[in-house]
C-alpha positions in Angstrom: -0.1 0.2 0.0 2.9 2.4 0.7 4.5 1.6 -2.8 1.0 2.3 -4.4 0.8 5.5 -2.3 4.1 6.9 -4.4 1.9 7.1 -7.4 4.8 5.7 -9.5 2.4 4.5 -12.2 1.7 0.9 -10.8 -1.3 -0.6 -12.2 -3.0 -3.9 -11.8 -1.7 -4.9 -15.4 1.9 -4.1 -14.3 1.6 -6.1 -11.1 0.2 -9.1 -12.8 3.0 -8.9 -15.4 6.1 -8.2 -13.5 5.3 -9.0 -9.8 2.5 -11.6 -9.9 3.9 -13.1 -6.6 3.2 -9.5 -4.9 -0.4 -9.7 -5.8 -0.8 -13.2 -4.9 0.7 -12.6 -1.6 -1.9 -9.9 -1.1 -4.6 -12.3 -1.9 -3.2 -14.7 0.4 -3.1 -12.2 3.3 -6.9 -11.8 3.0 -7.2 -15.4 4.0 -4.8 -14.9 7.0 -6.1 -15.5 10.5 -4.9 -11.9 11.4 -7.4 -8.9 11.2 -4.8 -6.3 10.9 -3.3 -8.1 7.9 -6.5 -8.7 6.4 -7.4 -5.1 6.6 -3.9 -3.9 5.3 -4.1 -6.3 2.2 -7.9 -5.3 1.5 -6.9 -1.5 1.6 -3.9 -2.2 -0.8 -6.0 -4.1 -3.2 -8.9 -1.6 -3.1 -6.4 1.2 -3.9 -5.0 -0.8 -6.7 -8.4 -1.5 -8.3 -9.6 2.2 -8.0 -6.3 3.8 -9.3 -6.8 5.9 -12.3 -4.3 3.9 -14.5 -6.0 0.6 -13.7 -8.0 0.2 -16.8 -10.0 -3.0 -17.7 -11.4 -2.5 -20.9 -13.7 -5.0 -22.5 -12.1 -4.5 -25.9 -8.5 -5.2 -24.8 -7.4 -8.8 -24.7 -4.8 -8.3 -22.0 -7.6 -6.6 -19.7 -9.8 -9.7 -20.6 -7.0 -12.1 -19.4 -6.1 -10.2 -16.4 -9.7 -9.7 -15.3 -10.5 -13.5 -15.7 -7.3 -14.4 -13.8 -8.1 -12.3 -10.8 -11.8 -13.0 -10.9 -10.9 -16.6 -10.7 -8.6 -16.1 -7.8 -11.2 -14.0 -6.0 -13.8 -16.8 -6.4 -11.4 -19.4 -5.2 -10.7 -17.5 -2.1 -14.3 -16.9 -1.4 -14.9 -20.7 -1.8 -11.9 -21.4 0.5 -13.5 -19.1 3.2 -17.1 -20.6 2.5 -18.0 -16.9 2.0 -21.3 -17.7 0.4 -22.3 -19.7 3.4 -21.5 -17.1 5.9 -23.4 -14.4 3.7 -26.4 -16.7 3.6 -26.5 -17.2 7.5 -25.5 -13.4 8.0 -22.6 -14.6 10.1 -19.9 -12.4 8.5 -16.7 -12.0 10.4 -14.0 -9.2 9.9 -12.1 -11.3 7.4 -15.0 -12.1 5.4 -15.9 -8.5 5.3 -12.5 -7.5 4.0 -12.9 -10.1 1.2 -16.3 -8.6 0.3 -14.9 -5.1 0.1 -12.2 -6.4 -2.4 -14.7 -8.4 -4.4 -17.0 -5.3 -4.8 -13.9 -3.1 -5.7 -12.9 -5.6 -8.4 -16.4 -6.0 -9.8 -16.9 -2.1 -10.0 -13.7 -1.6 -11.8 -14.1 -4.5 -14.3 -17.9 -4.1 -14.7 -17.6 -3.7 -18.5 -15.9 -6.9 -18.9 -18.0 -8.7 -16.5 -21.3 -7.4 -18.2 -20.2 -8.8 -21.5 -18.6 -11.9 -20.3 -19.5 -15.3 -21.5 -17.3 -17.1 -18.8 -16.3 -17.6 -15.3 -16.8 -14.0 -14.4 -20.5 -14.7 -14.0 -19.5 -16.2 -10.8 -18.6 -12.6 -9.6 -22.0 -11.5 -10.2 -23.4 -14.5 -8.3 -21.2 -13.6 -5.4 -22.3 -10.1 -5.5 -25.9 -11.2 -5.4 -25.0 -13.0 -2.2 -23.5 -10.0 -0.8 -26.9 -7.9 -1.6 -28.7 -10.3 0.4 -26.3 -10.0 3.6 -26.4 -7.3 6.2 -27.0 -3.7 4.9 -23.2 -2.6 5.4 -22.2 -5.4 2.9 -25.2 -4.9 0.6 -24.2 -1.3 0.1 -20.8 -2.3 -1.2 -22.6 -3.7 -4.1 -24.6 -0.7 -5.2 -22.2 0.9 -7.6 -21.7 -2.2 -9.3 -25.4 -2.9 -10.1 -26.0 0.6 -11.3 -22.9 0.7 -13.5 -23.9 -2.5 -15.3 -26.5 -0.2 -16.9 -23.8 1.7 -18.8 -23.3 -1.3 -21.0 -25.8 -1.5 -23.9 -28.4 -4.4 -23.3 -27.5 -6.1 -26.6 -24.0 -6.3 -25.4 -24.4 -7.9 -22.2 -24.6 -11.7 -21.3 -28.0 -12.9 -21.7 -28.2 -13.7 -18.0 -27.3 -10.0 -17.2 -30.5 -8.8 -18.8 -34.0 -9.2 -17.6 -33.1 -12.4 -15.5 -30.5 -10.4 -13.6 -32.8 -7.5 -12.8 -35.7 -9.9 -11.8 -33.4 -11.3 -9.1 -32.1 -7.8 -8.2 -35.5 -6.4 -7.8 -36.6 -9.2 -5.4 -33.5 -9.1 -3.5 -33.6 -5.2 -3.0 -37.3 -5.4 -1.9 -36.5 -8.1 0.5 -33.9 -5.7 2.1 -36.2 -2.9 2.0 -38.8 -4.9 4.1 -38.9 -4.7 7.8 -38.6 -8.0 9.7 -41.8 -9.8 10.3 -41.7 -9.4 14.0 -41.0 -5.6 13.7 -43.0 -3.3 16.1 -41.1 0.1 16.7 -37.6 1.1 16.3 -37.3 1.4 20.0 -37.9 -2.3 20.3 -35.7 -3.3 17.4 -32.5 -5.2 18.2 -31.8 -6.3 14.7 -31.9 -3.1 12.7 -30.7 0.4 13.2 -33.2 3.0 12.1 -30.7 5.5 10.6 -28.8 2.6 8.8 -32.1 1.2 7.4 -33.4 4.5 6.3 -30.1 5.6 4.8 -30.0 2.4 2.8 -33.4 2.5 1.6 -33.5 6.2 0.7 -30.1 6.3 -1.1 -28.8 2.8 -2.2 -32.0 1.0 -2.7 -33.9 3.6 -4.6 -31.1 4.1 -6.9 -30.9 0.5 -7.9 -34.7 -0.1 -8.0 -34.7 2.7 -10.6 -32.6 0.9 -12.9 -34.8 -2.3 -12.3 -37.9 -0.2 -13.4 -36.2 1.1 -16.6 -35.6 -2.6 -17.6 -38.6 -4.6 -16.3 -41.3 -1.9 -17.2 -45.0 -3.4 -16.6 -43.4 -6.4 -14.8 -41.9 -4.1 -12.1 -45.3 -2.4 -11.7 -47.0 -5.7 -11.2 -44.6 -6.9 -8.5 -45.5 -3.5 -6.5 -49.3 -4.3 -7.0 -48.6 -7.8 -5.5 -46.7 -6.4 -2.7 -49.4 -3.8 -1.9 -51.9 -6.9 -1.8 -49.8 -9.0 0.6 -51.2 -9.8 4.0 -48.1 -8.7 5.8 -48.2 -4.9 6.6 -44.4 -5.0 6.2 -44.5 -6.0 2.6 -47.2 -3.4 2.0 -45.2 -0.7 3.6 -41.9 -1.8 1.4 -44.1 -1.5 -1.9 -45.5 1.9 -0.8 -42.0 3.0 0.0 -40.8 2.2 -3.4 -43.7 3.9 -5.1 -42.9 7.1 -3.0 -39.1 6.8 -3.6 -39.5 6.4 -7.3 -42.2 9.1 -7.7 -40.1 11.0 -10.0 -39.8 8.0 -12.3 -43.4 7.1 -12.0 -44.3 10.8 -13.1 -42.0 10.5 -16.0 -43.7 7.5 -17.2 -47.1 9.1 -16.9 -45.9 12.5 -18.6 -44.6 10.5 -21.7 -46.3 11.3 -24.8 -47.0 9.2 -27.8 -43.3 9.2 -28.5 -41.9 6.4 -26.2 -38.2 7.0 -27.0 -36.3 3.8 -27.0 -39.3 1.7 -25.9 -41.9 0.0 -28.3 -45.0 2.1 -28.2 -46.9 -0.7 -27.0 -44.7 -1.6 -24.1 -44.5 2.2 -23.1 -48.4 2.5 -23.4 -48.9 -0.5 -21.3 -46.5 0.6 -18.5 -48.4 3.9 -18.6 -51.7 2.2 -17.8 -50.2 0.0 -15.1 -48.7 2.9 -13.3 -52.3 4.8 -13.6 -53.9 1.9 -12.2 -51.4 1.2 -9.4 -51.5 4.8 -8.2 -55.3 4.8 -8.3 -55.6 1.8 -6.4 -53.2 2.9 -3.6 -54.7 6.4 -3.3 -58.3 5.1 -3.2 -57.3 3.0 -0.4 -55.4 5.8 1.5 -58.0 8.4 0.9 -60.3 6.3 3.4 -57.6 5.1 5.7 -57.2 6.2 9.0 -53.8 6.2 10.8 -54.8 5.7 14.4 -53.7 2.3 15.8 -51.8 1.3 12.6 -48.0 0.3 12.5 -45.9 3.2 12.8 -43.7 2.5 9.8 -46.8 2.1 7.7 -48.3 5.4 8.8 -44.9 7.3 8.2 -44.6 5.8 4.6 -48.3 6.4 3.8 -48.2 9.9 4.9 -45.0 10.8 2.9 -46.6 9.2 -0.2 -49.4 11.4 -0.2 -47.1 14.4 -0.1 -45.1 13.1 -2.8 -48.0 12.7 -5.2 -50.0 15.9 -4.4 -49.8 17.3 -8.1 -50.9 14.0 -9.6 -53.9 13.6 -7.2 -54.9 17.3 -8.1 -54.7 16.5 -11.9 -55.6 12.9 -12.1 -57.7 11.9 -8.9 -59.3 15.1 -7.6 -62.0 13.2 -5.8 -59.5 11.6 -3.6 -57.4 14.7 -2.8 -59.5 15.6 0.2 -59.4 12.1 1.6 -55.5 12.3 1.6 -55.6 15.7 3.2 -57.6 14.6 6.0 -55.2 11.6 6.5 -52.3 13.9 6.8 -54.1 16.3 9.3 -55.0 13.2 11.4 -51.5 11.7 11.2 -50.2 15.3 12.4 -51.6 14.4 15.8 -49.4 11.4 16.1 -46.0 12.4 17.4 -43.7 9.9 15.5 -45.0 11.0 12.1 -46.0 14.7 12.9 -43.0 16.1 11.0 -43.9 14.1 7.7 -47.7 14.6 8.1 -47.3 18.6 8.4 -44.9 18.5 5.4 -47.4 16.5 3.3 -50.2 18.5 4.4 -48.5 21.6 3.1 -47.6 19.9 -0.1 -51.1 18.9 -0.7 -52.4 22.3 -0.2 -49.9 23.6 -2.7 -50.7 21.5 -5.4 -54.5 21.0 -4.6 -55.3 24.7 -3.7 -57.7 25.3 -6.5 -59.8 22.3 -5.7 -59.7 22.7 -2.1 -60.1 26.3 -1.8 -63.9 26.4 -1.2 -65.2 28.1 1.9 -66.7 25.0 3.3 -63.4 22.8 3.0 -61.2 25.6 4.3 -63.4 26.2 7.3 -63.5 22.7 8.1 -59.6 22.5 7.8 -59.3 25.4 10.1 -61.3 23.9 12.8 -59.3 20.8 12.5 -56.0 22.9 12.6 -57.0 24.9 15.6 -55.9 22.4 18.4 -52.7 21.5 16.5 -51.6 25.1 16.0 -52.3 25.8 19.7 -50.3 22.6 20.9 -47.0 23.3 22.6 -46.2 19.6 21.8 -45.9 20.3 18.2 -42.6 21.7 17.0 -42.9 25.5 16.0 -41.5 24.7 12.4 -44.4 22.1 11.9 -46.9 24.5 12.9 -45.7 27.0 10.5 -46.0 24.5 7.9 -49.6 23.9 8.8 -50.2 27.5 8.8 -48.7 28.1 5.4 -50.8 25.0 4.1 -54.1 26.6 5.3 -53.0 30.1 3.9 -52.4 28.4 0.6 -56.1 27.2 0.7 -57.2 30.9 1.7 -55.0 32.5 -1.1 -56.8 30.2 -3.7 -60.3 31.3 -2.9 -62.4 33.0 -5.4 -64.3 35.2 -3.2 -62.4 37.7 -1.3 -65.0 38.3 1.4 -65.0 34.6 2.3 -61.1 34.7 2.0 -61.0 37.7 4.7 -63.3 36.0 7.1 -61.3 32.9 7.1 -58.0 34.7 7.0 -59.2 36.5 10.2 -59.8 33.1 11.7 -56.5 31.9 11.1 -54.7 34.7 12.5 -56.8 35.3 15.5 -55.1 32.7 17.5 -51.6 34.2 17.2 -52.9 37.5 17.7 -54.4 36.6 21.0 -51.3 34.5 22.1 -49.1 37.7 21.1 -51.1 39.8 23.2 -50.8 37.7 26.3 -47.1 37.4 25.6 -46.7 41.0 25.5 -48.4 41.5 28.9 -46.0 38.8 30.5 -43.0 40.7 29.5 -43.1 43.2 32.3 -43.3 40.1 34.8 -40.7 38.1 33.6 -38.1 37.8 36.3 -35.0 36.9 34.6 -33.0 37.3 31.3 -33.6 33.6 30.5 -37.4 34.2 30.9 -37.1 37.2 28.7 -35.3 35.1 26.2 -38.1 32.4 26.2 -40.9 35.1 25.8 -39.1 36.6 22.8 -38.8 33.3 21.1 -42.6 32.9 21.7 -43.4 36.3 20.6 -41.3 35.9 17.3 -43.2 32.6 16.6 -46.6 34.2 16.7 -45.4 36.9 14.5 -44.4 34.2 12.1 -47.6 32.6 12.2 -49.3 36.0 11.2 -46.6 36.3 8.4 -47.2 32.7 7.1 -51.0 33.5 7.0 -50.9 36.5 4.9 -47.9 35.9 2.3 -49.9 33.7 -0.2 -52.8 36.1 -0.6 -51.5 37.7 -3.7 -54.0 36.9 -6.3 -56.8 39.0 -5.4 -57.6 42.4 -6.9 -56.7 45.8 -5.3 -60.4 46.9 -5.1 -61.3 43.8 -2.9 -58.4 42.3 -1.0 -58.8 40.4 2.1 -55.4 41.2 3.6 -55.5 44.8 4.3 -58.6 44.9 7.0 -56.9 41.9 8.7 -53.4 43.3 8.8 -54.8 46.9 10.1 -56.4 44.9 12.8 -53.0 43.4 13.8 -51.1 46.5 13.3 -51.4 47.9 16.8 -50.4 44.7 18.4 -47.3 44.4 15.8 -46.3 48.1 16.6 -46.7 47.1 20.4 -44.4 44.0 19.9 -41.8 46.1 18.3 -42.0 48.9 21.1 -41.9 46.4 23.9 -39.8 43.5 23.0 -36.7 44.4 20.8 -34.8 41.1 21.0 -33.1 40.2 17.7 -35.5 37.3 17.0 -38.5 39.6 17.4 -37.2 42.1 15.2 -36.2 39.7 12.5 -39.6 38.1 12.6 -41.3 41.7 12.2 -39.1 42.6 9.3 -39.9 39.2 7.5 -43.6 40.1 8.1 -43.3 43.6 6.7 -41.3 42.3 3.7 -43.9 39.6 2.9 -46.7 42.4 3.3 -45.1 44.6 0.9 -44.9 41.6 -1.7 -48.4 40.6 -1.1 -50.1 44.1 -1.0 -47.9 46.4 -3.1 -49.4 50.0 -3.1 -52.2 48.7 -0.8 -49.6 48.8 2.2 -49.0 52.5 1.5 -51.3 53.9 4.4 -49.2 51.7 6.8 -45.7 52.4 5.4 -44.8 55.5 7.4 -45.5 53.9 10.9 -43.7 50.6 9.5 -40.6 52.7 8.3 -40.5 54.6 11.6 -40.5 51.4 13.5 -37.9 49.8 11.4 -35.6 52.9 12.0 -36.0 52.7 15.6 -35.8 48.8 15.8 -32.3 48.9 13.9 -30.9 51.7 16.4 -31.9 49.3 19.3 -31.2 45.9 17.4 -29.4 46.0 14.3 -30.3 42.8 12.2 -30.0 42.0 8.7 -33.7 42.0 8.4 -34.2 45.7 8.8 -31.8 46.5 6.0 -33.4 43.9 3.9 -36.9 45.4 4.5 -35.6 48.8 3.7 -34.1 47.8 0.7 -37.3 46.2 -0.5 -39.2 49.3 0.3 -36.7 51.4 -1.7 -37.3 49.2 -4.8 -41.1 49.0 -4.4 -41.9 52.8 -3.0 -38.8 54.8 -3.9 -40.8 57.0 -6.5 -43.6 57.9 -3.9 -43.9 61.2 -2.6 -45.2 62.9 0.6 -45.3 61.0 3.8 -43.9 57.7 2.5 -40.8 59.6 1.0 -40.1 61.4 4.3 -40.2 58.3 6.3 -38.2 56.3 3.8 -35.7 59.2 3.6 -35.3 59.4 7.5 -35.1 55.7 7.9 -32.3 55.3 5.4 -30.4 58.5 6.7 -30.7 57.1 10.4 -29.3 53.7 9.3 -26.6 55.0 7.3 -25.5 57.1 10.4 -25.7 54.2 12.7 -23.8 51.8 10.5 -21.0 54.4 9.5 -20.5 55.2 13.2 -20.1 51.6 14.0 -17.8 51.1 11.1 -15.6 53.9 12.4 -15.6 53.1 16.1 -15.9 49.3 16.3 -12.7 47.3 17.1 -13.5 44.7 14.5 -16.1 46.0 11.9 -15.4 42.9 9.8 -17.1 40.8 12.7 -20.6 41.3 11.1 -19.9 40.6 7.2 -23.8 39.7 6.6 -25.0 42.8 8.2 -22.3 45.1 6.0 -23.3 43.2 3.0 -27.0 43.9 3.4 -26.2 47.5 4.3 -24.3 48.3 1.0 -26.9 46.4 -1.0 -29.4 48.7 0.7 -27.4 51.7 -0.4 -26.9 50.4 -3.8 -30.5 49.7 -4.6 -31.2 53.2 -3.4 -29.0 54.7 -6.1 -30.8 52.5 -8.5 -34.3 53.1 -7.8 -34.3 56.8 -6.1 -30.9 58.3 -6.5 -32.3 61.6 -5.5 -33.3 60.2 -2.1 -29.9 59.0 -1.5 -27.8 61.8 -2.9 -29.7 64.4 -1.0 -28.8 63.0 2.3 -26.3 64.8 4.3 -24.7 61.9 5.7 -23.4 60.8 1.9 -19.8 61.9 2.6 -19.8 59.6 5.6 -21.1 56.9 3.7 -18.6 57.2 0.9 -15.7 57.3 3.5 -17.0 54.1 5.2 -17.4 52.3 1.9 -13.7 53.2 1.1 -12.7 51.7 4.5 -14.5 48.5 3.8 -13.0 47.8 0.5 -9.7 47.1 2.2 -11.4 44.4 4.4 -10.7 40.6 4.1 -14.2 39.4 3.9 -15.4 38.8 0.4 -19.1 39.5 0.4 -19.3 42.9 1.9 -16.3 44.0 0.3 -17.9 43.2 -3.1 -21.1 45.0 -1.9 -19.0 48.0 -1.0 -17.4 48.1 -4.5 -20.6 47.7 -6.3 -22.0 50.5 -4.4 -18.8 52.8 -5.1 -18.8 52.1 -8.7 -22.4 53.1 -9.1 -21.9 56.2 -7.0 -18.9 57.5 -8.8 -20.1 56.6 -12.4 -23.7 57.5 -11.8 -26.8 56.9 -13.9 -28.8 59.1 -16.2 -31.4 59.7 -13.5 -28.7 60.8 -11.1 -27.1 63.4 -13.5 -28.6 66.3 -11.4 -27.0 65.1 -8.4 -23.3 64.8 -9.8 -22.2 67.5 -7.4 -22.8 65.1 -4.4 -20.3 62.7 -5.8 -17.8 65.2 -6.8 -18.0 66.7 -3.3 -17.4 63.4 -1.7 -14.4 62.6 -3.8 -12.8 66.0 -3.0 -13.6 66.3 0.7 -11.0 65.5 3.2 -8.7 63.9 0.7 -10.9 61.1 -0.3 -9.9 61.0 -3.9 -6.2 60.4 -2.9 -7.4 57.9 -0.3 -9.6 56.1 -2.8 -6.9 55.9 -5.2 -4.4 54.6 -2.6 -6.8 51.8 -1.3 -7.5 50.6 -4.8 -3.7 50.6 -5.8 -2.9 48.6 -2.7 -5.7 46.2 -2.7 -4.5 42.6 -2.8 -4.5 41.5 -6.3 -6.1 38.0 -5.4 -9.2 39.9 -4.2 -9.4 41.8 -7.5 
């Protein structure tokens, strides 16, 4: 292995030709009764097989000869160690595991030769199939080999490595994906580890099963239908897992047109019909299925399956969509599946909002959601996901009046909770209690934000959000006044940003108070959200006059003053690169969308000086943002021509021109 690490051009062919005894010694070392020697030999052989200059081509006679010799030696070694019997019993010691590693590495390197072989190398495939049936750690060694066989055209492969191989491969992989017959819960399982099992299924198994589906077509679908009808819930769960894991492949089959590509048209049409029938049968059962009292893995897989096919249900089986939605809602009450259930609920609402967005259905959904949204046992991210799902349905409603009433229902709980939390702030005895209350206040603001963000399809003349937001406004203003913790400030700014996107000009009456609050919040707790919010306001409302212009100008000037003072006085201004990046992006967007507002500010010379200071920093992101701002500031735009004296004044004031030139000339070349 040390010799190989010198990278002196040593290849498998060179060793077989010039030092066959060395290679033979490494193979004999695999069979020794010494674990350290076994591991060293395995590592050396694997490094040899994986070396870039070890080429085994199916068109090269010497490669064919070398692969056959080495394959025969490995098969003999496996026979001497009774490896297949150990794999069958799943009683594999360390020595046998090292042999499996070497066999898998050889098979992967020689896959082109093995795929086209007519001789003894088929025994390697048989051994690899035995390895696939062993424990998951050994089975995973074979995955790259099975997927790599697909690179050899079907007509060039050995007959046994076509459909016959993939039938066996499919059956073996399904078996590995099926939980034991006596399985109950992961807490009681001694045989399997949940993390290992799920990783193998989600990554390795799905990749191999996808290749099986490409070759077996309707036969593959039929085997899944058989699994779904099995008496064992473990077999049913495994079949549903495959349907969910290969949802992209199944949707690809369904979206194929009359042109089937490489497949005969009749085969493609048959596969498409079979997939439609399979999915229709699954979701017909799931739409009436209830998760209470069912095995936990079965519930998890069923719920995730619903979320994966939301778009298909909306387009092909709209009559089953509501039943699947209720399944996800009911499953959210079960702790072991709550995360997947909330995410699937949101996915179904996203894809099925046009069908589900009627007043009766939305009202029923909100009634079912209320206990879940109030539950402290449910993770906050999941409650946000549920809120966003319901908001999607409200945003898709055709009647704005109905949407407004139901939106008010959705925000009423977080508003009431927010009011109570603000009252408790004055009674919080410690910093820890204040921190906990701040997190809860931010969460309720996030609920309100998630409720309104998707109502962007209504007309300006009859929009449901403004009345709801105006009702919440005093409470939001109070939250910003009474609790200025960073998480609360960030949540408020995200709410304001989403309100701007949703309402556009309809938010104008509330803008002055919003901008004033952001200005005050930034002075108390400078977070990136404040800068992002002002940037968005400049872009959307920069052309406005009157109170909006005055409030925007005041907010921008105050923020520039605060940041420039901090850059000048802080011991390490580079410690907040995200804040500085957002700040200079705000200033740049101001020059783009309202240059008059920016260049009329008295603080522009200080901003120019601060930007010059920052271009000598080491942090790439905010340095680039400062340079972008300076380039536009000095070059100007057509809209900014009347304000050119501001830029000239900044360049001349206090020797800034010489300083800027000096900074640029001494900037590290790699940064440029």
